[in-house]
N, CA, C and O atoms as a GROMACS GRO file, in nm:
protein
  424
    1MET      N    1  -8.588   4.832   0.878
    1MET     CA    2  -8.642   4.761   0.767
    1MET      C    3  -8.515   4.630   0.690
    1MET      O    4  -8.513   4.508   0.676
    2LYS      N    5  -8.430   4.740   0.660
    2LYS     CA    6  -8.381   4.651   0.555
    2LYS      C    7  -8.259   4.646   0.635
    2LYS      O    8  -8.180   4.556   0.609
    3VAL      N    9  -8.241   4.703   0.698
    3VAL     CA   10  -8.088   4.596   0.864
    3VAL      C   11  -8.112   4.501   0.876
    3VAL      O   12  -8.047   4.405   0.835
    4THR      N   13  -8.227   4.499   0.943
    4THR     CA   14  -8.298   4.377   1.061
    4THR      C   15  -8.321   4.228   0.936
    4THR      O   16  -8.291   4.121   0.990
    5ARG      N   17  -8.356   4.216   0.823
    5ARG     CA   18  -8.317   4.172   0.665
    5ARG      C   19  -8.161   4.160   0.671
    5ARG      O   20  -8.129   4.041   0.671
    6MET      N   21  -8.064   4.234   0.675
    6MET     CA   22  -7.957   4.186   0.629
    6MET      C   23  -7.834   4.154   0.766
    6MET      O   24  -7.711   4.147   0.769
    7LEU      N   25  -7.930   4.143   0.855
    7LEU     CA   26  -7.900   4.087   0.984
    7LEU      C   27  -7.897   3.958   1.006
    7LEU      O   28  -7.820   3.868   1.039
    8ARG      N   29  -8.047   3.984   0.968
    8ARG     CA   30  -8.092   3.820   0.916
    8ARG      C   31  -8.043   3.705   0.844
    8ARG      O   32  -8.031   3.584   0.865
    9ILE      N   33  -8.021   3.777   0.761
    9ILE     CA   34  -7.968   3.711   0.623
    9ILE      C   35  -7.803   3.660   0.657
    9ILE      O   36  -7.752   3.562   0.601
   10LEU      N   37  -7.701   3.786   0.806
   10LEU     CA   38  -7.598   3.728   0.778
   10LEU      C   39  -7.612   3.618   0.919
   10LEU      O   40  -7.509   3.554   0.934
   11VAL      N   41  -7.713   3.589   1.016
   11VAL     CA   42  -7.710   3.528   1.102
   11VAL      C   43  -7.756   3.359   1.055
   11VAL      O   44  -7.724   3.262   1.123
   12THR      N   45  -7.820   3.352   0.951
   12THR     CA   46  -7.828   3.341   0.906
   12THR      C   47  -7.718   3.246   0.840
   12THR      O   48  -7.709   3.128   0.872
   13GLY      N   49  -7.655   3.292   0.767
   13GLY     CA   50  -7.550   3.224   0.687
   13GLY      C   51  -7.432   3.179   0.781
   13GLY      O   52  -7.371   3.074   0.758
   14ALA      N   53  -7.390   3.287   0.919
   14ALA     CA   54  -7.305   3.223   1.001
   14ALA      C   55  -7.346   3.115   1.099
   14ALA      O   56  -7.289   3.078   1.201
   15LEU      N   57  -7.467   3.070   1.040
   15LEU     CA   58  -7.550   2.943   1.172
   15LEU      C   59  -7.507   2.809   1.106
   15LEU      O   60  -7.461   2.708   1.159
   16ALA      N   61  -7.543   2.841   0.940
   16ALA     CA   62  -7.476   2.783   0.869
   16ALA      C   63  -7.413   2.753   0.853
   16ALA      O   64  -7.427   2.636   0.819
   17LEU      N   65  -7.315   2.786   0.852
   17LEU     CA   66  -7.155   2.726   0.878
   17LEU      C   67  -7.108   2.729   0.972
   17LEU      O   68  -6.988   2.743   0.950
   18LEU      N   69  -7.130   2.724   1.095
   18LEU     CA   70  -7.036   2.635   1.210
   18LEU      C   71  -7.131   2.527   1.178
   18LEU      O   72  -7.066   2.430   1.216
   19ALA      N   73  -7.254   2.475   1.128
   19ALA     CA   74  -7.295   2.345   1.114
   19ALA      C   75  -7.210   2.282   1.076
   19ALA      O   76  -7.169   2.179   1.131
   20VAL      N   77  -7.151   2.349   0.937
   20VAL     CA   78  -7.078   2.277   0.820
   20VAL      C   79  -6.932   2.233   0.855
   20VAL      O   80  -6.883   2.122   0.837
   21ALA      N   81  -6.855   2.378   0.927
   21ALA     CA   82  -6.773   2.321   0.962
   21ALA      C   83  -6.692   2.245   0.990
   21ALA      O   84  -6.587   2.212   0.936
   22PRO      N   85  -6.773   2.197   1.135
   22PRO     CA   86  -6.699   2.078   1.156
   22PRO      C   87  -6.680   1.913   1.080
   22PRO      O   88  -6.585   1.835   1.080
   23ALA      N   89  -6.802   1.905   1.025
   23ALA     CA   90  -6.787   1.832   0.938
   23ALA      C   91  -6.702   1.839   0.764
   23ALA      O   92  -6.710   1.745   0.685
   24MET      N   93  -6.648   1.931   0.742
   24MET     CA   94  -6.525   1.950   0.680
   24MET      C   95  -6.431   1.941   0.718
   24MET      O   96  -6.348   1.875   0.654
   25ALA      N   97  -6.400   1.996   0.825
   25ALA     CA   98  -6.266   1.988   0.940
   25ALA      C   99  -6.213   1.802   0.942
   25ALA      O  100  -6.106   1.761   0.897
   26ASP      N  101  -6.330   1.706   1.013
   26ASP     CA  102  -6.303   1.587   0.996
   26ASP      C  103  -6.307   1.494   0.817
   26ASP      O  104  -6.260   1.389   0.774
   27GLN      N  105  -6.380   1.595   0.768
   27GLN     CA  106  -6.339   1.546   0.617
   27GLN      C  107  -6.213   1.585   0.568
   27GLN      O  108  -6.155   1.523   0.478
   28ALA      N  109  -6.158   1.714   0.638
   28ALA     CA  110  -6.038   1.728   0.615
   28ALA      C  111  -5.955   1.626   0.657
   28ALA      O  112  -5.872   1.596   0.571
   29LEU      N  113  -5.949   1.563   0.759
   29LEU     CA  114  -5.882   1.482   0.799
   29LEU      C  115  -5.862   1.332   0.708
   29LEU      O  116  -5.767   1.264   0.668
   30ALA      N  117  -5.976   1.327   0.705
   30ALA     CA  118  -5.997   1.196   0.639
   30ALA      C  119  -5.918   1.197   0.527
   30ALA      O  120  -5.833   1.111   0.505
   31THR      N  121  -5.944   1.300   0.450
   31THR     CA  122  -5.872   1.322   0.291
   31THR      C  123  -5.678   1.346   0.377
   31THR      O  124  -5.569   1.322   0.325
   32SER      N  125  -5.688   1.363   0.424
   32SER     CA  126  -5.580   1.420   0.492
   32SER      C  127  -5.513   1.243   0.498
   32SER      O  128  -5.427   1.218   0.414
   33LYS      N  129  -5.555   1.127   0.598
   33LYS     CA  130  -5.533   1.046   0.616
   33LYS      C  131  -5.560   0.909   0.521
   33LYS      O  132  -5.575   0.792   0.559
   34SER      N  133  -5.560   0.969   0.370
   34SER     CA  134  -5.579   0.836   0.230
   34SER      C  135  -5.741   0.779   0.294
   34SER      O  136  -5.772   0.675   0.236
   35CYS      N  137  -5.819   0.812   0.370
   35CYS     CA  138  -5.911   0.755   0.418
   35CYS      C  139  -6.093   0.735   0.286
   35CYS      O  140  -6.175   0.646   0.264
   36MET      N  141  -6.065   0.905   0.229
   36MET     CA  142  -6.123   0.899   0.064
   36MET      C  143  -6.074   0.828  -0.077
   36MET      O  144  -6.131   0.854  -0.183
   37GLY      N  145  -5.976   0.749  -0.069
   37GLY     CA  146  -5.921   0.719  -0.173
   37GLY      C  147  -5.998   0.547  -0.226
   37GLY      O  148  -6.014   0.487  -0.332
   38CYS      N  149  -6.034   0.518  -0.043
   38CYS     CA  150  -6.116   0.386  -0.092
   38CYS      C  151  -6.348   0.428  -0.050
   38CYS      O  152  -6.464   0.390  -0.069
   39HIS      N  153  -6.249   0.539   0.020
   39HIS     CA  154  -6.485   0.529   0.067
   39HIS      C  155  -6.543   0.703   0.088
   39HIS      O  156  -6.507   0.804   0.148
   40GLY      N  157  -6.662   0.658  -0.010
   40GLY     CA  158  -6.717   0.788   0.009
   40GLY      C  159  -6.730   0.843   0.118
   40GLY      O  160  -6.664   0.830   0.221
   41VAL      N  161  -6.817   0.904   0.095
   41VAL     CA  162  -6.888   0.975   0.243
   41VAL      C  163  -7.076   0.936   0.231
   41VAL      O  164  -7.153   0.924   0.326
   42GLN      N  165  -7.100   0.927   0.122
   42GLN     CA  166  -7.235   0.849   0.065
   42GLN      C  167  -7.245   0.791  -0.043
   42GLN      O  168  -7.356   0.766  -0.088
   43ARG      N  169  -7.131   0.758  -0.109
   43ARG     CA  170  -7.131   0.627  -0.193
   43ARG      C  171  -6.983   0.486  -0.176
   43ARG      O  172  -6.864   0.517  -0.165
   44LYS      N  173  -7.017   0.393  -0.179
   44LYS     CA  174  -6.849   0.324  -0.151
   44LYS      C  175  -6.778   0.290  -0.286
   44LYS      O  176  -6.834   0.276  -0.394
   45VAL      N  177  -6.703   0.283  -0.272
   45VAL     CA  178  -6.599   0.361  -0.371
   45VAL      C  179  -6.488   0.171  -0.343
   45VAL      O  180  -6.491   0.088  -0.434
   46VAL      N  181  -6.426   0.150  -0.242
   46VAL     CA  182  -6.336   0.010  -0.298
   46VAL      C  183  -6.385  -0.040  -0.170
   46VAL      O  184  -6.395  -0.163  -0.182
   47GLY      N  185  -6.445   0.021   0.028
   47GLY     CA  186  -6.440  -0.019   0.086
   47GLY      C  187  -6.649   0.092   0.101
   47GLY      O  188  -6.707   0.177   0.033
   48PRO      N  189  -6.682   0.006   0.241
   48PRO     CA  190  -6.854   0.111   0.247
   48PRO      C  191  -6.810   0.252   0.294
   48PRO      O  192  -6.717   0.283   0.369
   49ALA      N  193  -6.920   0.344   0.216
   49ALA     CA  194  -6.957   0.453   0.201
   49ALA      C  195  -6.986   0.459   0.334
   49ALA      O  196  -7.043   0.369   0.394
   50PHE      N  197  -6.931   0.610   0.406
   50PHE     CA  198  -6.993   0.602   0.602
   50PHE      C  199  -7.090   0.634   0.588
   50PHE      O  200  -7.156   0.608   0.688
   51LYS      N  201  -7.148   0.683   0.511
   51LYS     CA  202  -7.310   0.690   0.598
   51LYS      C  203  -7.363   0.518   0.634
   51LYS      O  204  -7.462   0.480   0.697
   52ASP      N  205  -7.290   0.462   0.589
   52ASP     CA  206  -7.356   0.267   0.546
   52ASP      C  207  -7.242   0.165   0.685
   52ASP      O  208  -7.221   0.044   0.699
   53VAL      N  209  -7.210   0.244   0.734
   53VAL     CA  210  -7.112   0.252   0.832
   53VAL      C  211  -7.184   0.296   0.948
   53VAL      O  212  -7.199   0.237   1.055
   54ALA      N  213  -7.228   0.411   0.913
   54ALA     CA  214  -7.280   0.433   1.051
   54ALA      C  215  -7.424   0.428   1.057
   54ALA      O  216  -7.480   0.468   1.160
   55ALA      N  217  -7.490   0.384   0.958
   55ALA     CA  218  -7.611   0.294   0.985
   55ALA      C  219  -7.590   0.146   1.023
   55ALA      O  220  -7.688   0.089   1.072
   56LYS      N  221  -7.512   0.097   1.012
   56LYS     CA  222  -7.411  -0.031   1.075
   56LYS      C  223  -7.460  -0.048   1.190
   56LYS      O  224  -7.523  -0.147   1.228
   57TYR      N  225  -7.417   0.100   1.288
   57TYR     CA  226  -7.322   0.074   1.428
   57TYR      C  227  -7.463   0.179   1.470
   57TYR      O  228  -7.431   0.218   1.582
   58LYS      N  229  -7.550   0.220   1.448
   58LYS     CA  230  -7.629   0.284   1.480
   58LYS      C  231  -7.663   0.269   1.620
   58LYS      O  232  -7.747   0.179   1.623
   59GLY      N  233  -7.640   0.313   1.740
   59GLY     CA  234  -7.682   0.177   1.809
   59GLY      C  235  -7.631   0.179   1.954
   59GLY      O  236  -7.669   0.206   2.068
   60ASP      N  237  -7.494   0.126   1.870
   60ASP     CA  238  -7.433   0.026   1.924
   60ASP      C  239  -7.353   0.055   1.976
   60ASP      O  240  -7.261   0.062   1.894
   61LYS      N  241  -7.288   0.106   2.158
   61LYS     CA  242  -7.245   0.175   2.221
   61LYS      C  243  -7.072   0.106   2.252
   61LYS      O  244  -7.007   0.123   2.355
   62THR      N  245  -7.042   0.053   2.168
   62THR     CA  246  -6.890  -0.037   2.122
   62THR      C  247  -6.849   0.047   2.005
   62THR      O  248  -6.732   0.086   1.998
   63ALA      N  249  -6.915   0.070   1.934
   63ALA     CA  250  -6.864   0.124   1.786
   63ALA      C  251  -6.758   0.243   1.741
   63ALA      O  252  -6.714   0.262   1.628
   64VAL      N  253  -6.727   0.321   1.870
   64VAL     CA  254  -6.647   0.436   1.873
   64VAL      C  255  -6.529   0.311   1.880
   64VAL      O  256  -6.481   0.277   1.773
   65GLU      N  257  -6.482   0.243   2.006
   65GLU     CA  258  -6.414   0.195   2.027
   65GLU      C  259  -6.336   0.099   1.884
   65GLU      O  260  -6.226   0.103   1.830
   66HIS      N  261  -6.454   0.024   1.866
   66HIS     CA  262  -6.469  -0.113   1.773
   66HIS      C  263  -6.370  -0.053   1.636
   66HIS      O  264  -6.263  -0.096   1.592
   67LEU      N  265  -6.478   0.096   1.581
   67LEU     CA  266  -6.391   0.158   1.448
   67LEU      C  267  -6.330   0.216   1.484
   67LEU      O  268  -6.364   0.313   1.417
   68THR      N  269  -6.220   0.268   1.568
   68THR     CA  270  -6.077   0.285   1.648
   68THR      C  271  -6.007   0.176   1.576
   68THR      O  272  -5.967   0.168   1.459
   69ARG      N  273  -6.005   0.110   1.656
   69ARG     CA  274  -5.915   0.010   1.637
   69ARG      C  275  -5.941  -0.062   1.482
   69ARG      O  276  -5.842  -0.120   1.438
   70LYS      N  277  -6.026  -0.063   1.420
   70LYS     CA  278  -6.016  -0.130   1.322
   70LYS      C  279  -5.947  -0.018   1.193
   70LYS      O  280  -5.877  -0.066   1.104
   71ILE      N  281  -5.976   0.121   1.197
   71ILE     CA  282  -5.874   0.199   1.080
   71ILE      C  283  -5.764   0.188   1.190
   71ILE      O  284  -5.672   0.238   1.126
   72LYS      N  285  -5.714   0.159   1.305
   72LYS     CA  286  -5.624   0.137   1.349
   72LYS      C  287  -5.510  -0.004   1.233
   72LYS      O  288  -5.421  -0.010   1.148
   73GLN      N  289  -5.599  -0.084   1.314
   73GLN     CA  290  -5.572  -0.194   1.251
   73GLN      C  291  -5.564  -0.258   1.152
   73GLN      O  292  -5.482  -0.344   1.120
   74GLY      N  293  -5.708  -0.188   1.066
   74GLY     CA  294  -5.730  -0.246   0.943
   74GLY      C  295  -5.816  -0.412   0.969
   74GLY      O  296  -5.839  -0.438   1.087
   75GLY      N  297  -5.858  -0.507   0.876
   75GLY     CA  298  -5.953  -0.595   0.860
   75GLY      C  299  -6.018  -0.650   0.771
   75GLY      O  300  -5.963  -0.607   0.670
   76SER      N  301  -6.116  -0.730   0.732
   76SER     CA  302  -6.141  -0.772   0.584
   76SER      C  303  -6.299  -0.875   0.661
   76SER      O  304  -6.298  -0.887   0.783
   77GLY      N  305  -6.357  -0.905   0.624
   77GLY     CA  306  -6.534  -0.983   0.644
   77GLY      C  307  -6.636  -0.882   0.638
   77GLY      O  308  -6.722  -0.864   0.551
   78VAL      N  309  -6.614  -0.822   0.740
   78VAL     CA  310  -6.709  -0.748   0.789
   78VAL      C  311  -6.816  -0.670   0.616
   78VAL      O  312  -6.935  -0.687   0.592
   79TRP      N  313  -6.736  -0.608   0.548
   79TRP     CA  314  -6.810  -0.557   0.450
   79TRP      C  315  -6.764  -0.646   0.289
   79TRP      O  316  -6.758  -0.587   0.182
   80GLY      N  317  -6.752  -0.712   0.297
   80GLY     CA  318  -6.710  -0.819   0.174
   80GLY      C  319  -6.586  -0.923   0.192
   80GLY      O  320  -6.550  -0.985   0.292
   81LYS      N  321  -6.534  -0.919   0.064
   81LYS     CA  322  -6.383  -0.972   0.111
   81LYS      C  323  -6.313  -0.848   0.100
   81LYS      O  324  -6.275  -0.840   0.217
   82VAL      N  325  -6.280  -0.773   0.060
   82VAL     CA  326  -6.120  -0.616   0.061
   82VAL      C  327  -6.082  -0.641   0.151
   82VAL      O  328  -6.152  -0.684   0.243
   83MET      N  329  -5.986  -0.626   0.156
   83MET     CA  330  -5.914  -0.649   0.293
   83MET      C  331  -5.859  -0.473   0.342
   83MET      O  332  -5.758  -0.419   0.297
   84MET      N  333  -5.968  -0.402   0.455
   84MET     CA  334  -5.854  -0.261   0.492
   84MET      C  335  -5.747  -0.284   0.589
   84MET      O  336  -5.736  -0.325   0.704
   85PRO      N  337  -5.635  -0.221   0.453
   85PRO     CA  338  -5.554  -0.235   0.517
   85PRO      C  339  -5.510  -0.121   0.645
   85PRO      O  340  -5.552  -0.006   0.654
   86ALA      N  341  -5.414  -0.189   0.737
   86ALA     CA  342  -5.391  -0.088   0.860
   86ALA      C  343  -5.322   0.002   0.902
   86ALA      O  344  -5.205  -0.033   0.891
   87ASN      N  345  -5.331   0.129   0.957
   87ASN     CA  346  -5.319   0.267   0.931
   87ASN      C  347  -5.248   0.289   1.079
   87ASN      O  348  -5.290   0.349   1.178
   88PRO      N  349  -5.130   0.221   1.060
   88PRO     CA  350  -5.038   0.313   1.219
   88PRO      C  351  -5.073   0.426   1.193
   88PRO      O  352  -5.182   0.470   1.228
   89GLN      N  353  -4.962   0.509   1.109
   89GLN     CA  354  -4.953   0.610   1.069
   89GLN      C  355  -5.112   0.715   1.140
   89GLN      O  356  -5.155   0.829   1.119
   90ILE      N  357  -5.142   0.633   1.200
   90ILE     CA  358  -5.239   0.699   1.224
   90ILE      C  359  -5.287   0.716   1.376
   90ILE      O  360  -5.323   0.625   1.450
   91SER      N  361  -5.281   0.828   1.401
   91SER     CA  362  -5.220   0.851   1.570
   91SER      C  363  -5.390   0.782   1.635
   91SER      O  364  -5.478   0.798   1.550
   92ASP      N  365  -5.444   0.709   1.772
   92ASP     CA  366  -5.532   0.723   1.843
   92ASP      C  367  -5.612   0.820   1.792
   92ASP      O  368  -5.673   0.811   1.685
   93ALA      N  369  -5.614   0.943   1.889
   93ALA     CA  370  -5.677   1.031   1.862
   93ALA      C  371  -5.744   1.099   1.728
   93ALA      O  372  -5.848   1.165   1.725
   94GLU      N  373  -5.659   1.067   1.620
   94GLU     CA  374  -5.709   1.093   1.485
   94GLU      C  375  -5.795   0.965   1.429
   94GLU      O  376  -5.889   0.959   1.350
   95ALA      N  377  -5.730   0.874   1.497
   95ALA     CA  378  -5.882   0.750   1.500
   95ALA      C  379  -6.029   0.755   1.535
   95ALA      O  380  -6.136   0.737   1.478
   96GLN      N  381  -5.979   0.791   1.666
   96GLN     CA  382  -6.113   0.784   1.697
   96GLN      C  383  -6.203   0.912   1.666
   96GLN      O  384  -6.324   0.894   1.679
   97LYS      N  385  -6.152   1.058   1.620
   97LYS     CA  386  -6.168   1.150   1.602
   97LYS      C  387  -6.233   1.092   1.424
   97LYS      O  388  -6.335   1.154   1.393
   98LEU      N  389  -6.204   1.027   1.357
   98LEU     CA  390  -6.254   1.020   1.230
   98LEU      C  391  -6.394   0.899   1.322
   98LEU      O  392  -6.497   0.966   1.330
   99ALA      N  393  -6.405   0.824   1.356
   99ALA     CA  394  -6.451   0.757   1.386
   99ALA      C  395  -6.599   0.786   1.472
   99ALA      O  396  -6.691   0.709   1.495
  100LEU      N  397  -6.585   0.897   1.499
  100LEU     CA  398  -6.644   0.990   1.582
  100LEU      C  399  -6.777   1.051   1.479
  100LEU      O  400  -6.897   1.064   1.504
  101TRP      N  401  -6.673   1.089   1.318
  101TRP     CA  402  -6.699   1.186   1.213
  101TRP      C  403  -6.773   1.054   1.188
  101TRP      O  404  -6.882   1.041   1.244
  102ILE      N  405  -6.731   0.961   1.116
  102ILE     CA  406  -6.764   0.857   1.048
  102ILE      C  407  -6.921   0.811   1.091
  102ILE      O  408  -7.015   0.815   1.013
  103LEU      N  409  -6.930   0.767   1.224
  103LEU     CA  410  -7.042   0.716   1.309
  103LEU      C  411  -7.201   0.867   1.301
  103LEU      O  412  -7.323   0.855   1.303
  104ASN      N  413  -7.133   0.959   1.294
  104ASN     CA  414  -7.213   1.048   1.250
  104ASN      C  415  -7.267   1.082   1.192
  104ASN      O  416  -7.362   1.159   1.204
  105THR      N  417  -7.207   1.016   1.080
  105THR     CA  418  -7.271   1.106   0.864
  105THR      C  419  -7.393   1.059   0.894
  105THR      O  420  -7.409   0.957   0.961
  106PRO      N  421  -7.504   1.140   0.839
  106PRO     CA  422  -7.608   1.152   0.788
  106PRO      C  423  -7.614   0.991   0.646
  106PRO      O  424  -7.713   0.975   0.574
   0.00000   0.00000   0.00000
């Protein structure tokens, strides 16, 4: 019985880590590219919270392409008057990975 309980705890812990790992990896990318200086995952900083971006574009089939372009080129007017600067140092693949992560923010 002790072994079964320990095994159950280990499996539950491993599954929890697997669920969190992709989110943390992409948040690490967002942090390394300075996105977190202006955006929070759950709260607005200078720019909108990522959860609000995800809600705005939910169901939009062009959202990944649109956000990938916004991350690279910057823009203004969608979330207020504060301009989002262009990020040419972010590769297309990184921008797309960030866009997908943002759109899947709960």
